[in-house]
N, C-alpha and C positions, 0 to 999 in steps of 0.2 A: 301578250302569246307569243306574239310574232318575232320574239328578241330569245329564244331559244339556242343555247349555245350549248356547242360538243364538249361531253364530261375529258376536259383534257385527252392525254391518251388514246382512249376510250372514245372518244367523239367522232371516231375515222371508221368512214365504209369501206372494206376488205376483204378483200377474199382470204382466205386462211392461208395461202401463197404470201400475200403482200402484209397480210398480219404477220408473219411471221419477222420480216422485217426489223420491227418493234422491240425485236428479243433482247437486244443490249437497254433500249430505253424503258423499257419495263424493270429491268435488272438493277436498274439507279434509285428504283423509286423503290424495290422490296422492303420490306420490316419500315414502311412509316405509318403505317397503319397499325395502332397495338394489336396485339392476338385480342384483348377482353374486348373491343370496337366491333372486329371484323365481320362478325355472325349480324350483329342488329343492323351494319351497311351495307353488307351481302343482300340481309333479307327487301333492306330497300331498293335496289338495283335491281331483284328479281322481281317484286312486285308493280314495277313501273310498267307503264299502259305500253303495249308493241304497238309501235308504229308500223315499221318494215317488217313484214315477216318473212325472213330467209331462209330455207331450207338447209343452207349448210353447214356442212359439220367442222366445228371447231375444233383444234389439241391444242392444247399447253405446249407454247413456245419454248417456257423454260426449265420448264423439269419431271415433266410427261405424270402429272399429278391427278389431273382431267381430262374430258372431252366432253363436248357438248353439242348435240342435235342441234339448230338452231342458233347457235351462240353466236353466229353474224349479225342477226333480225337488231334489229334497233328500238330501242327504249324511252320514253318520254315519262319527265314528271311535269311538264310544262314549263319547265325554267331551264332543265337542261338533259340531253341525247345520248345514249352510250348505245355499245353494243353490251348483249344479254350477258357471253362469255365478261364482262366485267365484273361480275361479281365474285365468280371463282377468281378472278387474280386476286380479288381485295382476299376474300376469302383463304383464301390456298398462303399466301406469300405478301400480303400485308401491301400490297402495291397503294403508295403515296396517290392521291385525290386532292382537285385544288380545294382552297384553303373556304371557298364561295361554297363550294356544295358541300363541304364537312355543316358551315351556319348554314347553310338553307336547311339541309336533313334533320338534323338537328335540333332547329326551332320550330320541324314540325313531327318531332321525336321519332325520328325516322320511321314516319307512318306514311308513304304514296296515296296519294289519292290516284284515283282513278280519271282518266281525262271523258270529258263527254265529247260524244260524236264531234259536234264544233269548233272545241278544244284542239280535238284531234286531226281534222283535217286543216285548221291553218298552223301547226306542228307541223305535217306534210309538204305543206307549202312552202315554209321556210326551209326544209330540207332539202327544195326540189329548187329552189332560189339559193342554197349556200352551192347547193349542185354543180348548177349552172354557170356560176359564176367562179369556180374550181379551188373554192375553200374546201369543198370534200373531195 
């Protein structure tokens, strides 16, 4: 569990203003996930376990198609961690995700398991470690 890794660009913990700096990188990955796969993947991302509940309000930096209270919250499935609003970017724009994650989710039939209290603590400890080392 301690090797939880960021889900590509969505593994960045950032305020809304700092997140807006990623707009060009997001645009370059738009359309990589086929329309028929987006709902299932977005559902998986939304059903991860909240690790860090942040009350920040996130707004779509690409086309104003969505806004989400708590969109900067950090979610995890025990292998990856991501911003909650990653689900919206996948659903609305098909933003591409790392192949390792796509294989991981598909192997689980896009059903995210709920992390136990102990697993949640391990993921949180890993995030603290990554933050201290300057990765996040």
